[in-house]
mmCIF file of the N, C-alpha and C atoms, coordinates in Angstrom:
data_MODEL
# 
_entry.id   MODEL 
# 
loop_
_atom_site.group_PDB 
_atom_site.id 
_atom_site.type_symbol 
_atom_site.label_atom_id 
_atom_site.label_alt_id 
_atom_site.label_comp_id 
_atom_site.label_asym_id 
_atom_site.label_entity_id 
_atom_site.label_seq_id 
_atom_site.pdbx_PDB_ins_code 
_atom_site.Cartn_x 
_atom_site.Cartn_y 
_atom_site.Cartn_z 
_atom_site.occupancy 
_atom_site.B_iso_or_equiv 
_atom_site.pdbx_formal_charge 
_atom_site.auth_seq_id 
_atom_site.auth_comp_id 
_atom_site.auth_asym_id 
_atom_site.auth_atom_id 
_atom_site.pdbx_PDB_model_num 
ATOM 1   N N  . MET A 1 1  ? 0.762   -1.170 0.574  1.00 0.00 ? 1  MET A N  1 
ATOM 2   C CA . MET A 1 1  ? 0.053   0.104  -0.049 1.00 0.00 ? 1  MET A CA 1 
ATOM 3   C C  . MET A 1 1  ? 0.885   1.158  -0.285 1.00 0.00 ? 1  MET A C  1 
ATOM 4   N N  . LEU A 1 2  ? 0.741   2.616  -0.753 1.00 0.00 ? 2  LEU A N  1 
ATOM 5   C CA . LEU A 1 2  ? 1.330   3.421  -1.177 1.00 0.00 ? 2  LEU A CA 1 
ATOM 6   C C  . LEU A 1 2  ? 1.490   4.043  0.593  1.00 0.00 ? 2  LEU A C  1 
ATOM 7   N N  . ASP A 1 3  ? 2.240   4.850  0.964  1.00 0.00 ? 3  ASP A N  1 
ATOM 8   C CA . ASP A 1 3  ? 2.361   6.185  1.899  1.00 0.00 ? 3  ASP A CA 1 
ATOM 9   C C  . ASP A 1 3  ? 1.040   6.914  1.584  1.00 0.00 ? 3  ASP A C  1 
ATOM 10  N N  . LYS A 1 4  ? 0.382   7.415  0.494  1.00 0.00 ? 4  LYS A N  1 
ATOM 11  C CA . LYS A 1 4  ? -0.300  8.327  0.434  1.00 0.00 ? 4  LYS A CA 1 
ATOM 12  C C  . LYS A 1 4  ? -1.766  7.631  1.380  1.00 0.00 ? 4  LYS A C  1 
ATOM 13  N N  . ASN A 1 5  ? -1.740  6.262  0.381  1.00 0.00 ? 5  ASN A N  1 
ATOM 14  C CA . ASN A 1 5  ? -3.181  5.972  0.853  1.00 0.00 ? 5  ASN A CA 1 
ATOM 15  C C  . ASN A 1 5  ? -3.298  5.302  2.396  1.00 0.00 ? 5  ASN A C  1 
ATOM 16  N N  . LEU A 1 6  ? -2.236  4.652  2.731  1.00 0.00 ? 6  LEU A N  1 
ATOM 17  C CA . LEU A 1 6  ? -2.204  4.335  4.105  1.00 0.00 ? 6  LEU A CA 1 
ATOM 18  C C  . LEU A 1 6  ? -2.193  5.769  4.759  1.00 0.00 ? 6  LEU A C  1 
ATOM 19  N N  . VAL A 1 7  ? -2.337  6.977  5.107  1.00 0.00 ? 7  VAL A N  1 
ATOM 20  C CA . VAL A 1 7  ? -2.321  8.457  5.555  1.00 0.00 ? 7  VAL A CA 1 
ATOM 21  C C  . VAL A 1 7  ? -3.848  8.368  5.279  1.00 0.00 ? 7  VAL A C  1 
ATOM 22  N N  . LEU A 1 8  ? -4.042  8.278  4.721  1.00 0.00 ? 8  LEU A N  1 
ATOM 23  C CA . LEU A 1 8  ? -5.456  8.694  4.059  1.00 0.00 ? 8  LEU A CA 1 
ATOM 24  C C  . LEU A 1 8  ? -6.407  7.850  4.700  1.00 0.00 ? 8  LEU A C  1 
ATOM 25  N N  . LEU A 1 9  ? -5.921  5.885  4.861  1.00 0.00 ? 9  LEU A N  1 
ATOM 26  C CA . LEU A 1 9  ? -6.814  5.090  4.839  1.00 0.00 ? 9  LEU A CA 1 
ATOM 27  C C  . LEU A 1 9  ? -6.511  5.774  7.142  1.00 0.00 ? 9  LEU A C  1 
ATOM 28  N N  . LEU A 1 10 ? -5.770  6.389  7.752  1.00 0.00 ? 10 LEU A N  1 
ATOM 29  C CA . LEU A 1 10 ? -5.541  6.730  9.269  1.00 0.00 ? 10 LEU A CA 1 
ATOM 30  C C  . LEU A 1 10 ? -6.057  7.483  9.046  1.00 0.00 ? 10 LEU A C  1 
ATOM 31  N N  . LYS A 1 11 ? -6.163  8.660  8.909  1.00 0.00 ? 11 LYS A N  1 
ATOM 32  C CA . LYS A 1 11 ? -6.622  9.809  8.412  1.00 0.00 ? 11 LYS A CA 1 
ATOM 33  C C  . LYS A 1 11 ? -8.329  10.056 8.603  1.00 0.00 ? 11 LYS A C  1 
ATOM 34  N N  . ILE A 1 12 ? -8.884  9.139  7.798  1.00 0.00 ? 12 ILE A N  1 
ATOM 35  C CA . ILE A 1 12 ? -9.991  8.385  7.856  1.00 0.00 ? 12 ILE A CA 1 
ATOM 36  C C  . ILE A 1 12 ? -11.258 7.674  8.921  1.00 0.00 ? 12 ILE A C  1 
ATOM 37  N N  . LEU A 1 13 ? -9.885  6.394  9.527  1.00 0.00 ? 13 LEU A N  1 
ATOM 38  C CA . LEU A 1 13 ? -10.105 5.895  10.917 1.00 0.00 ? 13 LEU A CA 1 
ATOM 39  C C  . LEU A 1 13 ? -9.770  7.370  11.855 1.00 0.00 ? 13 LEU A C  1 
ATOM 40  N N  . MET A 1 14 ? -9.038  8.153  11.922 1.00 0.00 ? 14 MET A N  1 
ATOM 41  C CA . MET A 1 14 ? -8.991  9.228  13.023 1.00 0.00 ? 14 MET A CA 1 
ATOM 42  C C  . MET A 1 14 ? -10.382 9.769  12.979 1.00 0.00 ? 14 MET A C  1 
ATOM 43  N N  . LEU A 1 15 ? -10.586 10.679 11.954 1.00 0.00 ? 15 LEU A N  1 
ATOM 44  C CA . LEU A 1 15 ? -12.515 11.246 11.837 1.00 0.00 ? 15 LEU A CA 1 
ATOM 45  C C  . LEU A 1 15 ? -13.759 10.866 12.063 1.00 0.00 ? 15 LEU A C  1 
ATOM 46  N N  . ILE A 1 16 ? -13.333 9.056  11.700 1.00 0.00 ? 16 ILE A N  1 
ATOM 47  C CA . ILE A 1 16 ? -14.301 8.270  12.751 1.00 0.00 ? 16 ILE A CA 1 
ATOM 48  C C  . ILE A 1 16 ? -14.709 8.126  13.535 1.00 0.00 ? 16 ILE A C  1 
ATOM 49  N N  . GLY A 1 17 ? -12.955 8.004  14.257 1.00 0.00 ? 17 GLY A N  1 
ATOM 50  C CA . GLY A 1 17 ? -13.145 8.363  15.655 1.00 0.00 ? 17 GLY A CA 1 
ATOM 51  C C  . GLY A 1 17 ? -13.455 9.363  16.984 1.00 0.00 ? 17 GLY A C  1 
ATOM 52  N N  . ILE A 1 18 ? -12.613 10.396 16.077 1.00 0.00 ? 18 ILE A N  1 
ATOM 53  C CA . ILE A 1 18 ? -13.457 11.379 16.750 1.00 0.00 ? 18 ILE A CA 1 
ATOM 54  C C  . ILE A 1 18 ? -14.810 11.785 16.345 1.00 0.00 ? 18 ILE A C  1 
ATOM 55  N N  . THR A 1 19 ? -15.564 11.619 15.561 1.00 0.00 ? 19 THR A N  1 
ATOM 56  C CA . THR A 1 19 ? -17.277 11.277 15.564 1.00 0.00 ? 19 THR A CA 1 
ATOM 57  C C  . THR A 1 19 ? -17.705 10.444 16.236 1.00 0.00 ? 19 THR A C  1 
ATOM 58  N N  . LEU A 1 20 ? -17.274 9.592  16.566 1.00 0.00 ? 20 LEU A N  1 
ATOM 59  C CA . LEU A 1 20 ? -17.762 8.407  17.389 1.00 0.00 ? 20 LEU A CA 1 
ATOM 60  C C  . LEU A 1 20 ? -17.151 9.162  19.234 1.00 0.00 ? 20 LEU A C  1 
ATOM 61  N N  . ILE A 1 21 ? -16.512 9.941  19.208 1.00 0.00 ? 21 ILE A N  1 
ATOM 62  C CA . ILE A 1 21 ? -16.398 10.464 20.591 1.00 0.00 ? 21 ILE A CA 1 
ATOM 63  C C  . ILE A 1 21 ? -17.106 11.095 20.846 1.00 0.00 ? 21 ILE A C  1 
ATOM 64  N N  . LEU A 1 22 ? -17.762 12.372 20.056 1.00 0.00 ? 22 LEU A N  1 
ATOM 65  C CA . LEU A 1 22 ? -18.322 13.265 19.884 1.00 0.00 ? 22 LEU A CA 1 
ATOM 66  C C  . LEU A 1 22 ? -19.918 12.999 20.054 1.00 0.00 ? 22 LEU A C  1 
ATOM 67  N N  . LEU A 1 23 ? -20.250 12.082 19.039 1.00 0.00 ? 23 LEU A N  1 
ATOM 68  C CA . LEU A 1 23 ? -21.402 11.292 19.180 1.00 0.00 ? 23 LEU A CA 1 
ATOM 69  C C  . LEU A 1 23 ? -21.346 10.569 20.695 1.00 0.00 ? 23 LEU A C  1 
ATOM 70  N N  . GLY A 1 24 ? -20.634 10.100 21.723 1.00 0.00 ? 24 GLY A N  1 
ATOM 71  C CA . GLY A 1 24 ? -20.987 9.589  22.825 1.00 0.00 ? 24 GLY A CA 1 
ATOM 72  C C  . GLY A 1 24 ? -21.040 10.517 23.626 1.00 0.00 ? 24 GLY A C  1 
ATOM 73  N N  . ILE A 1 25 ? -20.589 11.861 23.589 1.00 0.00 ? 25 ILE A N  1 
ATOM 74  C CA . ILE A 1 25 ? -20.471 12.897 24.380 1.00 0.00 ? 25 ILE A CA 1 
ATOM 75  C C  . ILE A 1 25 ? -21.998 13.197 24.556 1.00 0.00 ? 25 ILE A C  1 
ATOM 76  N N  . TYR A 1 26 ? -22.460 13.375 23.168 1.00 0.00 ? 26 TYR A N  1 
ATOM 77  C CA . TYR A 1 26 ? -23.834 14.079 22.583 1.00 0.00 ? 26 TYR A CA 1 
ATOM 78  C C  . TYR A 1 26 ? -25.082 13.530 23.507 1.00 0.00 ? 26 TYR A C  1 
ATOM 79  N N  . LEU A 1 27 ? -24.996 11.963 22.823 1.00 0.00 ? 27 LEU A N  1 
ATOM 80  C CA . LEU A 1 27 ? -25.956 10.970 23.873 1.00 0.00 ? 27 LEU A CA 1 
ATOM 81  C C  . LEU A 1 27 ? -25.909 10.199 25.226 1.00 0.00 ? 27 LEU A C  1 
ATOM 82  N N  . HIS A 1 28 ? -24.246 11.737 25.900 1.00 0.00 ? 28 HIS A N  1 
ATOM 83  C CA . HIS A 1 28 ? -24.554 11.404 27.714 1.00 0.00 ? 28 HIS A CA 1 
ATOM 84  C C  . HIS A 1 28 ? -25.067 12.330 28.005 1.00 0.00 ? 28 HIS A C  1 
ATOM 85  N N  . LEU A 1 29 ? -25.007 13.260 27.182 1.00 0.00 ? 29 LEU A N  1 
ATOM 86  C CA . LEU A 1 29 ? -25.362 14.772 27.710 1.00 0.00 ? 29 LEU A CA 1 
ATOM 87  C C  . LEU A 1 29 ? -26.931 15.231 27.321 1.00 0.00 ? 29 LEU A C  1 
ATOM 88  N N  . TYR A 1 30 ? -27.269 14.820 26.023 1.00 0.00 ? 30 TYR A N  1 
ATOM 89  C CA . TYR A 1 30 ? -28.474 15.790 25.550 1.00 0.00 ? 30 TYR A CA 1 
ATOM 90  C C  . TYR A 1 30 ? -29.300 14.348 25.102 1.00 0.00 ? 30 TYR A C  1 
ATOM 91  N N  . ASN A 1 31 ? -29.018 13.864 24.944 1.00 0.00 ? 31 ASN A N  1 
ATOM 92  C CA . ASN A 1 31 ? -30.231 12.727 24.774 1.00 0.00 ? 31 ASN A CA 1 
ATOM 93  C C  . ASN A 1 31 ? -31.280 12.227 25.381 1.00 0.00 ? 31 ASN A C  1 
ATOM 94  N N  . ALA A 1 32 ? -32.123 12.096 25.564 1.00 0.00 ? 32 ALA A N  1 
ATOM 95  C CA . ALA A 1 32 ? -33.200 11.273 26.605 1.00 0.00 ? 32 ALA A CA 1 
ATOM 96  C C  . ALA A 1 32 ? -33.199 10.265 26.657 1.00 0.00 ? 32 ALA A C  1 
ATOM 97  N N  . THR A 1 33 ? -33.402 9.870  25.161 1.00 0.00 ? 33 THR A N  1 
ATOM 98  C CA . THR A 1 33 ? -33.806 8.611  25.333 1.00 0.00 ? 33 THR A CA 1 
ATOM 99  C C  . THR A 1 33 ? -32.720 7.253  26.274 1.00 0.00 ? 33 THR A C  1 
ATOM 100 N N  . ILE A 1 34 ? -31.420 7.731  25.522 1.00 0.00 ? 34 ILE A N  1 
ATOM 101 C CA . ILE A 1 34 ? -30.201 7.524  26.874 1.00 0.00 ? 34 ILE A CA 1 
ATOM 102 C C  . ILE A 1 34 ? -30.363 7.185  28.064 1.00 0.00 ? 34 ILE A C  1 
ATOM 103 N N  . GLU A 1 35 ? -31.225 8.804  27.919 1.00 0.00 ? 35 GLU A N  1 
ATOM 104 C CA . GLU A 1 35 ? -31.046 8.475  29.695 1.00 0.00 ? 35 GLU A CA 1 
ATOM 105 C C  . GLU A 1 35 ? -32.039 8.129  30.239 1.00 0.00 ? 35 GLU A C  1 
ATOM 106 N N  . SER A 1 36 ? -32.945 8.071  29.745 1.00 0.00 ? 36 SER A N  1 
ATOM 107 C CA . SER A 1 36 ? -34.245 7.161  30.232 1.00 0.00 ? 36 SER A CA 1 
ATOM 108 C C  . SER A 1 36 ? -33.835 5.576  30.234 1.00 0.00 ? 36 SER A C  1 
ATOM 109 N N  . MET A 1 37 ? -33.002 4.829  29.274 1.00 0.00 ? 37 MET A N  1 
ATOM 110 C CA . MET A 1 37 ? -32.263 3.786  29.634 1.00 0.00 ? 37 MET A CA 1 
ATOM 111 C C  . MET A 1 37 ? -31.635 3.638  30.676 1.00 0.00 ? 37 MET A C  1 
ATOM 112 N N  . GLY A 1 38 ? -31.032 4.563  31.447 1.00 0.00 ? 38 GLY A N  1 
ATOM 113 C CA . GLY A 1 38 ? -30.653 3.798  32.714 1.00 0.00 ? 38 GLY A CA 1 
ATOM 114 C C  . GLY A 1 38 ? -29.539 3.250  32.387 1.00 0.00 ? 38 GLY A C  1 
ATOM 115 N N  . VAL A 1 39 ? -28.982 2.500  33.385 1.00 0.00 ? 39 VAL A N  1 
ATOM 116 C CA . VAL A 1 39 ? -27.247 2.468  33.134 1.00 0.00 ? 39 VAL A CA 1 
ATOM 117 C C  . VAL A 1 39 ? -27.080 2.090  31.690 1.00 0.00 ? 39 VAL A C  1 
ATOM 118 N N  . ASN A 1 40 ? -27.504 0.983  30.906 1.00 0.00 ? 40 ASN A N  1 
ATOM 119 C CA . ASN A 1 40 ? -27.665 0.908  29.608 1.00 0.00 ? 40 ASN A CA 1 
ATOM 120 C C  . ASN A 1 40 ? -27.754 1.506  29.254 1.00 0.00 ? 40 ASN A C  1 
ATOM 121 N N  . GLY A 1 41 ? -28.516 2.958  28.954 1.00 0.00 ? 41 GLY A N  1 
ATOM 122 C CA . GLY A 1 41 ? -27.594 3.617  28.032 1.00 0.00 ? 41 GLY A CA 1 
ATOM 123 C C  . GLY A 1 41 ? -26.192 4.489  28.644 1.00 0.00 ? 41 GLY A C  1 
ATOM 124 N N  . ILE A 1 42 ? -26.009 4.676  29.291 1.00 0.00 ? 42 ILE A N  1 
ATOM 125 C CA . ILE A 1 42 ? -24.551 5.124  29.798 1.00 0.00 ? 42 ILE A CA 1 
ATOM 126 C C  . ILE A 1 42 ? -23.677 3.791  30.072 1.00 0.00 ? 42 ILE A C  1 
ATOM 127 N N  . ILE A 1 43 ? -23.749 3.158  29.441 1.00 0.00 ? 43 ILE A N  1 
ATOM 128 C CA . ILE A 1 43 ? -22.851 1.787  28.873 1.00 0.00 ? 43 ILE A CA 1 
ATOM 129 C C  . ILE A 1 43 ? -22.816 2.420  27.129 1.00 0.00 ? 43 ILE A C  1 
ATOM 130 N N  . ILE A 1 44 ? -23.695 2.182  26.391 1.00 0.00 ? 44 ILE A N  1 
ATOM 131 C CA . ILE A 1 44 ? -24.065 2.984  24.863 1.00 0.00 ? 44 ILE A CA 1 
ATOM 132 C C  . ILE A 1 44 ? -23.292 4.272  25.071 1.00 0.00 ? 44 ILE A C  1 
ATOM 133 N N  . SER A 1 45 ? -23.379 4.977  25.364 1.00 0.00 ? 45 SER A N  1 
ATOM 134 C CA . SER A 1 45 ? -22.733 6.161  25.255 1.00 0.00 ? 45 SER A CA 1 
ATOM 135 C C  . SER A 1 45 ? -21.097 6.127  25.847 1.00 0.00 ? 45 SER A C  1 
ATOM 136 N N  . ALA A 1 46 ? -20.441 5.436  26.730 1.00 0.00 ? 46 ALA A N  1 
ATOM 137 C CA . ALA A 1 46 ? -19.649 5.321  27.174 1.00 0.00 ? 46 ALA A CA 1 
ATOM 138 C C  . ALA A 1 46 ? -18.520 3.656  25.872 1.00 0.00 ? 46 ALA A C  1 
ATOM 139 N N  . ALA A 1 47 ? -19.255 2.899  25.481 1.00 0.00 ? 47 ALA A N  1 
ATOM 140 C CA . ALA A 1 47 ? -19.029 2.503  24.758 1.00 0.00 ? 47 ALA A CA 1 
ATOM 141 C C  . ALA A 1 47 ? -18.630 3.016  23.316 1.00 0.00 ? 47 ALA A C  1 
ATOM 142 N N  . CYS A 1 48 ? -19.595 4.331  22.828 1.00 0.00 ? 48 CYS A N  1 
ATOM 143 C CA . CYS A 1 48 ? -19.234 4.741  21.605 1.00 0.00 ? 48 CYS A CA 1 
ATOM 144 C C  . CYS A 1 48 ? -18.010 5.800  21.748 1.00 0.00 ? 48 CYS A C  1 
ATOM 145 N N  . VAL A 1 49 ? -17.623 6.435  23.245 1.00 0.00 ? 49 VAL A N  1 
ATOM 146 C CA . VAL A 1 49 ? -16.570 6.906  23.167 1.00 0.00 ? 49 VAL A CA 1 
ATOM 147 C C  . VAL A 1 49 ? -15.115 6.124  23.392 1.00 0.00 ? 49 VAL A C  1 
ATOM 148 N N  . ALA A 1 50 ? -15.520 5.138  23.938 1.00 0.00 ? 50 ALA A N  1 
ATOM 149 C CA . ALA A 1 50 ? -13.784 4.186  24.307 1.00 0.00 ? 50 ALA A CA 1 
ATOM 150 C C  . ALA A 1 50 ? -13.830 3.852  23.009 1.00 0.00 ? 50 ALA A C  1 
ATOM 151 N N  . VAL A 1 51 ? -14.423 3.294  21.622 1.00 0.00 ? 51 VAL A N  1 
ATOM 152 C CA . VAL A 1 51 ? -14.372 2.611  20.345 1.00 0.00 ? 51 VAL A CA 1 
ATOM 153 C C  . VAL A 1 51 ? -13.635 4.317  19.476 1.00 0.00 ? 51 VAL A C  1 
ATOM 154 N N  . GLY A 1 52 ? -14.479 4.981  19.542 1.00 0.00 ? 52 GLY A N  1 
ATOM 155 C CA . GLY A 1 52 ? -13.868 6.504  19.617 1.00 0.00 ? 52 GLY A CA 1 
ATOM 156 C C  . GLY A 1 52 ? -12.220 6.343  19.848 1.00 0.00 ? 52 GLY A C  1 
ATOM 157 N N  . MET A 1 53 ? -11.729 6.588  21.222 1.00 0.00 ? 53 MET A N  1 
ATOM 158 C CA . MET A 1 53 ? -11.113 6.568  21.530 1.00 0.00 ? 53 MET A CA 1 
ATOM 159 C C  . MET A 1 53 ? -9.661  5.640  20.801 1.00 0.00 ? 53 MET A C  1 
ATOM 160 N N  . ILE A 1 54 ? -10.628 4.434  20.813 1.00 0.00 ? 54 ILE A N  1 
ATOM 161 C CA . ILE A 1 54 ? -9.316  3.352  20.431 1.00 0.00 ? 54 ILE A CA 1 
ATOM 162 C C  . ILE A 1 54 ? -8.915  3.363  18.782 1.00 0.00 ? 54 ILE A C  1 
ATOM 163 N N  . LEU A 1 55 ? -10.179 4.335  17.979 1.00 0.00 ? 55 LEU A N  1 
ATOM 164 C CA . LEU A 1 55 ? -9.815  4.285  16.497 1.00 0.00 ? 55 LEU A CA 1 
ATOM 165 C C  . LEU A 1 55 ? -9.051  5.712  16.773 1.00 0.00 ? 55 LEU A C  1 
ATOM 166 N N  . SER A 1 56 ? -8.757  6.772  17.107 1.00 0.00 ? 56 SER A N  1 
ATOM 167 C CA . SER A 1 56 ? -8.549  7.884  17.124 1.00 0.00 ? 56 SER A CA 1 
ATOM 168 C C  . SER A 1 56 ? -6.657  8.167  17.734 1.00 0.00 ? 56 SER A C  1 
ATOM 169 N N  . ILE A 1 57 ? -6.950  7.751  18.873 1.00 0.00 ? 57 ILE A N  1 
ATOM 170 C CA . ILE A 1 57 ? -5.467  7.819  19.070 1.00 0.00 ? 57 ILE A CA 1 
ATOM 171 C C  . ILE A 1 57 ? -4.185  7.188  18.629 1.00 0.00 ? 57 ILE A C  1 
ATOM 172 N N  . PRO A 1 58 ? -4.185  5.996  18.300 1.00 0.00 ? 58 PRO A N  1 
ATOM 173 C CA . PRO A 1 58 ? -2.922  4.876  17.751 1.00 0.00 ? 58 PRO A CA 1 
ATOM 174 C C  . PRO A 1 58 ? -3.244  5.659  16.092 1.00 0.00 ? 58 PRO A C  1 
ATOM 175 N N  . THR A 1 59 ? -3.716  6.019  15.433 1.00 0.00 ? 59 THR A N  1 
ATOM 176 C CA . THR A 1 59 ? -3.519  6.406  14.294 1.00 0.00 ? 59 THR A CA 1 
ATOM 177 C C  . THR A 1 59 ? -2.463  7.591  14.057 1.00 0.00 ? 59 THR A C  1 
ATOM 178 N N  . LYS A 1 60 ? -3.253  8.245  15.128 1.00 0.00 ? 60 LYS A N  1 
ATOM 179 C CA . LYS A 1 60 ? -2.389  10.057 15.279 1.00 0.00 ? 60 LYS A CA 1 
ATOM 180 C C  . LYS A 1 60 ? -0.563  9.563  15.379 1.00 0.00 ? 60 LYS A C  1 
ATOM 181 N N  . MET A 1 61 ? -0.806  8.529  16.685 1.00 0.00 ? 61 MET A N  1 
ATOM 182 C CA . MET A 1 61 ? 0.716   7.910  16.443 1.00 0.00 ? 61 MET A CA 1 
ATOM 183 C C  . MET A 1 61 ? 1.375   7.592  15.482 1.00 0.00 ? 61 MET A C  1 
ATOM 184 N N  . VAL A 1 62 ? 0.914   7.006  14.643 1.00 0.00 ? 62 VAL A N  1 
ATOM 185 C CA . VAL A 1 62 ? 1.384   5.807  13.525 1.00 0.00 ? 62 VAL A CA 1 
ATOM 186 C C  . VAL A 1 62 ? 1.508   7.432  12.540 1.00 0.00 ? 62 VAL A C  1 
ATOM 187 N N  . ILE A 1 63 ? 0.635   8.635  12.417 1.00 0.00 ? 63 ILE A N  1 
ATOM 188 C CA . ILE A 1 63 ? 0.980   9.646  11.252 1.00 0.00 ? 63 ILE A CA 1 
ATOM 189 C C  . ILE A 1 63 ? 2.127   10.224 11.583 1.00 0.00 ? 63 ILE A C  1 
ATOM 190 N N  . THR A 1 64 ? 2.167   10.664 13.076 1.00 0.00 ? 64 THR A N  1 
ATOM 191 C CA . THR A 1 64 ? 3.660   11.280 13.546 1.00 0.00 ? 64 THR A CA 1 
ATOM 192 C C  . THR A 1 64 ? 4.346   10.100 13.324 1.00 0.00 ? 64 THR A C  1 
ATOM 193 N N  . PHE A 1 65 ? 4.737   9.223  13.745 1.00 0.00 ? 65 PHE A N  1 
ATOM 194 C CA . PHE A 1 65 ? 6.394   8.576  13.082 1.00 0.00 ? 65 PHE A CA 1 
ATOM 195 C C  . PHE A 1 65 ? 6.638   8.532  11.545 1.00 0.00 ? 65 PHE A C  1 
ATOM 196 N N  . MET A 1 66 ? 4.997   8.198  10.799 1.00 0.00 ? 66 MET A N  1 
ATOM 197 C CA . MET A 1 66 ? 5.436   8.891  9.702  1.00 0.00 ? 66 MET A CA 1 
ATOM 198 C C  . MET A 1 66 ? 5.925   9.725  8.820  1.00 0.00 ? 66 MET A C  1 
ATOM 199 N N  . LEU A 1 67 ? 5.350   10.971 9.690  1.00 0.00 ? 67 LEU A N  1 
ATOM 200 C CA . LEU A 1 67 ? 5.689   12.212 9.049  1.00 0.00 ? 67 LEU A CA 1 
ATOM 201 C C  . LEU A 1 67 ? 7.446   12.441 10.007 1.00 0.00 ? 67 LEU A C  1 
ATOM 202 N N  . VAL A 1 68 ? 7.497   11.792 11.023 1.00 0.00 ? 68 VAL A N  1 
ATOM 203 C CA . VAL A 1 68 ? 9.031   11.905 11.535 1.00 0.00 ? 68 VAL A CA 1 
ATOM 204 C C  . VAL A 1 68 ? 9.904   11.170 10.563 1.00 0.00 ? 68 VAL A C  1 
ATOM 205 N N  . ASN A 1 69 ? 10.035  9.721  10.247 1.00 0.00 ? 69 ASN A N  1 
ATOM 206 C CA . ASN A 1 69 ? 10.918  9.202  9.404  1.00 0.00 ? 69 ASN A CA 1 
ATOM 207 C C  . ASN A 1 69 ? 10.454  9.842  7.967  1.00 0.00 ? 69 ASN A C  1 
ATOM 208 N N  . ARG A 1 70 ? 9.809   10.853 7.524  1.00 0.00 ? 70 ARG A N  1 
ATOM 209 C CA . ARG A 1 70 ? 10.104  11.013 6.023  1.00 0.00 ? 70 ARG A CA 1 
ATOM 210 C C  . ARG A 1 70 ? 10.949  12.302 6.752  1.00 0.00 ? 70 ARG A C  1 
ATOM 211 N N  . GLU A 1 71 ? 10.481  13.190 7.405  1.00 0.00 ? 71 GLU A N  1 
ATOM 212 C CA . GLU A 1 71 ? 11.701  14.144 7.690  1.00 0.00 ? 71 GLU A CA 1 
ATOM 213 C C  . GLU A 1 71 ? 13.198  13.593 7.662  1.00 0.00 ? 71 GLU A C  1 
ATOM 214 N N  . ILE A 1 72 ? 13.369  12.607 8.443  1.00 0.00 ? 72 ILE A N  1 
ATOM 215 C CA . ILE A 1 72 ? 14.694  11.960 8.480  1.00 0.00 ? 72 ILE A CA 1 
ATOM 216 C C  . ILE A 1 72 ? 15.278  11.818 7.393  1.00 0.00 ? 72 ILE A C  1 
ATOM 217 N N  . LYS A 1 73 ? 14.236  10.781 6.055  1.00 0.00 ? 73 LYS A N  1 
ATOM 218 C CA . LYS A 1 73 ? 14.376  10.644 5.165  1.00 0.00 ? 73 LYS A CA 1 
ATOM 219 C C  . LYS A 1 73 ? 15.131  11.795 4.349  1.00 0.00 ? 73 LYS A C  1 
ATOM 220 N N  . GLN A 1 74 ? 14.613  13.313 4.375  1.00 0.00 ? 74 GLN A N  1 
ATOM 221 C CA . GLN A 1 74 ? 14.504  14.028 3.654  1.00 0.00 ? 74 GLN A CA 1 
ATOM 222 C C  . GLN A 1 74 ? 15.971  14.698 3.871  1.00 0.00 ? 74 GLN A C  1 
ATOM 223 N N  . ALA A 1 75 ? 16.269  15.103 5.305  1.00 0.00 ? 75 ALA A N  1 
ATOM 224 C CA . ALA A 1 75 ? 17.256  15.321 5.652  1.00 0.00 ? 75 ALA A CA 1 
ATOM 225 C C  . ALA A 1 75 ? 18.717  14.474 5.203  1.00 0.00 ? 75 ALA A C  1 
ATOM 226 N N  . ALA A 1 76 ? 18.955  13.204 5.078  1.00 0.00 ? 76 ALA A N  1 
ATOM 227 C CA . ALA A 1 76 ? 19.783  12.514 4.757  1.00 0.00 ? 76 ALA A CA 1 
ATOM 228 C C  . ALA A 1 76 ? 19.504  13.001 3.096  1.00 0.00 ? 76 ALA A C  1 
ATOM 229 N N  . ARG A 1 77 ? 18.987  13.280 2.323  1.00 0.00 ? 77 ARG A N  1 
ATOM 230 C CA . ARG A 1 77 ? 18.906  13.259 1.155  1.00 0.00 ? 77 ARG A CA 1 
ATOM 231 C C  . ARG A 1 77 ? 19.347  14.995 0.966  1.00 0.00 ? 77 ARG A C  1 
ATOM 232 N N  . GLN A 1 78 ? 19.562  15.331 1.554  1.00 0.00 ? 78 GLN A N  1 
ATOM 233 C CA . GLN A 1 78 ? 19.737  17.251 1.400  1.00 0.00 ? 78 GLN A CA 1 
ATOM 234 C C  . GLN A 1 78 ? 21.620  16.413 1.782  1.00 0.00 ? 78 GLN A C  1 
ATOM 235 N N  . LYS A 1 79 ? 21.988  15.954 2.855  1.00 0.00 ? 79 LYS A N  1 
ATOM 236 C CA . LYS A 1 79 ? 23.111  15.742 3.869  1.00 0.00 ? 79 LYS A CA 1 
ATOM 237 C C  . LYS A 1 79 ? 23.980  15.325 2.300  1.00 0.00 ? 79 LYS A C  1 
ATOM 238 N N  . ALA A 1 80 ? 23.405  14.122 1.670  1.00 0.00 ? 80 ALA A N  1 
ATOM 239 C CA . ALA A 1 80 ? 23.889  13.540 0.961  1.00 0.00 ? 80 ALA A CA 1 
ATOM 240 C C  . ALA A 1 80 ? 24.709  14.218 -0.487 1.00 0.00 ? 80 ALA A C  1 
ATOM 241 N N  . ARG A 1 81 ? 23.847  15.669 -1.098 1.00 0.00 ? 81 ARG A N  1 
ATOM 242 C CA . ARG A 1 81 ? 23.548  16.337 -1.677 1.00 0.00 ? 81 ARG A CA 1 
ATOM 243 C C  . ARG A 1 81 ? 24.844  17.572 -1.754 1.00 0.00 ? 81 ARG A C  1 
ATOM 244 N N  . ARG A 1 82 ? 24.745  17.403 -0.416 1.00 0.00 ? 82 ARG A N  1 
ATOM 245 C CA . ARG A 1 82 ? 26.249  18.290 -0.101 1.00 0.00 ? 82 ARG A CA 1 
ATOM 246 C C  . ARG A 1 82 ? 27.640  17.927 -0.160 1.00 0.00 ? 82 ARG A C  1 
# 
């Protein structure tokens, strides 16, 4: 898989994760149906937040590592040219 495709996939996963986190917060704070469900409603909203965090945090780390590797390669190329 090309780096561009991998970065695009990771960005999409990160966006889905952030969306799930926001959905969980919305469900917990503003949705009357979830509130009326009691403990099950809390579990549903917490599950949305948890899955969102699982999707968003590791992808940020991988994107950061890829960017660092790219900068290292560019610095090595610039050194080789001199």
